[in-house]
N, C-alpha and C positions, 0 to 999 in steps of 0.2 A: 492222369496226366497233369503236368504243371502247365498252367495257362493263365492268361490275364486278359482283361478287357481294357482297351486303351484308345486314345485319340492319336493317330499317326501325325507326325510333323509333316505338313504339306507345303508345297510351293506357295509363296516364294521364300519360306523360311528353311526348307530342307537343306539346300546347298550351303547357306550361311551357317547353319548348325554343324554341318559336316566340316566346314572350314574352321569353325571354332574348336571342335574336338581335335582336328589335325594340328592346330596351333598349340593347344594345350598339351597334346602328346609330345610336341617338340620342346616345350618349356617347363613342364611339370613332371618330374620323374616319380617312379614308384606307384603308378596308378594303372589299374586294368581299365582301359578306356572302352566305351561301348562301341559296337558296330554301328556306324552311322547309316546303314541301310534301313534300319528299323527304329529310328528315334521316335519317341512317343511320350504321351502323358498318360500314365496308368490311372485307371478309374477303379479297378478291383483286381487283386491278385488271388488266384486259386493255388494253394500249395498242392492240392490234389483235387482234380475235377474228374470224378469217375466217368468213363465213357458212357455208362448207362444213364447218367444224369445230364449229359451234354444236350440232348434234345430239349429237355425242360428249361435249361438255362437259355439256350438260343431262342426258344419260344417266348419266354418271359422278357428277355432283353429286347427282342424284336417288337413285342407288343408295347413295352414301355416307351420305346423310341419312335413309334409309328407316326406321331404328330410332332415330334421334337424338332425345332428348327436348329440349323447349324449355329455355331457360336464363333465369334471372332476371338482368337487367342493372341494375347500380346506378351511375348517373351520379354523378360526384364533382366534381373541381376543374377549373378552367380552366387552360390551358397553351398552349404553342406548340412547333412544330418549326421549326428548332431553337430552344432556349431562348435568350433574350438578344436582342441588337440585330438580328440577322439573321433574325428570325422570318419564315417563309414561309407557315405554316399556323397558325391559331388554332383551338383545339379545346376540347371538353368531354370530360374523361377518363371512362373507364368502369372500375370496379373489376375487377381481375383475379379470375378464379374458375376452378376446375377445369372446370366445365360449359362455360364460354365458350371456354376453351383447347381442350377436346376438340372442340367444334363447329368452331372455326377450323382445327384440325389436320385434321379430316376433309375440310373443303372444300379446303384446300391440297393434301392428298394426292390428291383426285379431280382437281384441276386439273393437278397434276404428272403423273398417270397419262395425261393426254391430251397430254403433251409440251410443256406451257407452263412457262417458267421462273418460279420463285417469287421474291418479294422476299427479299433476303438479310438484311435487318434483322429482328429478332424482332418478332412480332405485338404490337402495343400498341393495345388497343381504345380508340377515341375517336370522337367525332362532330365532323366538321369544321364549324366555324362561319363561317370567313372566311379570306381571303387578303390580307395587307397589301400596299399599293401604295406608291408613292414618297412619298406624303404621310401615311403611317401615324403616328398620334398614339400613340407608344409610351408616353408618360407616362400617358395616359388608360387604355391597356390594362393597364399595371402596377397602377394603382389598382383595376381590375376584378378582378385576381387576389386581392385582399384580401377580396373579397365571397364569401360562400358561394353556390354555384350554386343550391342548393335544388330540384333536379330529382328527382322521385320515381323509384323503381325501376319497371321494366316487364318484361313477359314477351317474350322474343325467341322467337316461335313460328313464324317463317318466315324463309327465306333467299330473297332476290329477286335475279334476274339483271336488272340495269338496263342499258339502252342509253343512252349519252350522245350526244345530238344536239340541241344547243341547249337542254338541260335533261335530266332523267333520266326515262326511260320504262320501265315494267316490261315485260320480255319473258317471263319465266318466274317462277313462284312455287313454292317448295318448302316445304310445310307440315311442321312438326315436331310430334312427339307432345306431349301435355300434359306439363307439367313433373312429374317425380317428386320425391319428397322428396330423393333423392340429387342431383338436378340443381340444387337451390335454392342451394347455398352461393355 
């Protein structure tokens, strides 16, 4: 199955992110925009997670997060991968923090311990907003980059294993401890 581990965008940021996508949908043509029901920050993507290996992944991730405090996520600027004319993913960036990097490292370590290859590129926290198509209005997107996103911070208090099958469906939820003062930066 296609699946991924992610931090869902939670209140109070979920509705502003949905409004941001709705506004972009109206102003930037030629993009396949995400469903705002399941916006998230991906920690690991499984192109193929065999069902017979699901229990080991769930166990390893659950154990790695058993004492993991929640993290405060601070959405920031809009951007794309790659930057420039060949953008394939449009995103909302999330500020780098020690708490977020520790959380991502623990998830990646658990996944690796189950024998799955990890993404070679460094972790860069973001919320995917859309994927440009052949009729992408790049000029409109570039003008959007000048606007502040204005999305409030939120507490990442759970990691979700989503299954992708014509949409994203929650399979497992790993609750994190309440954020400590040390986890807030």
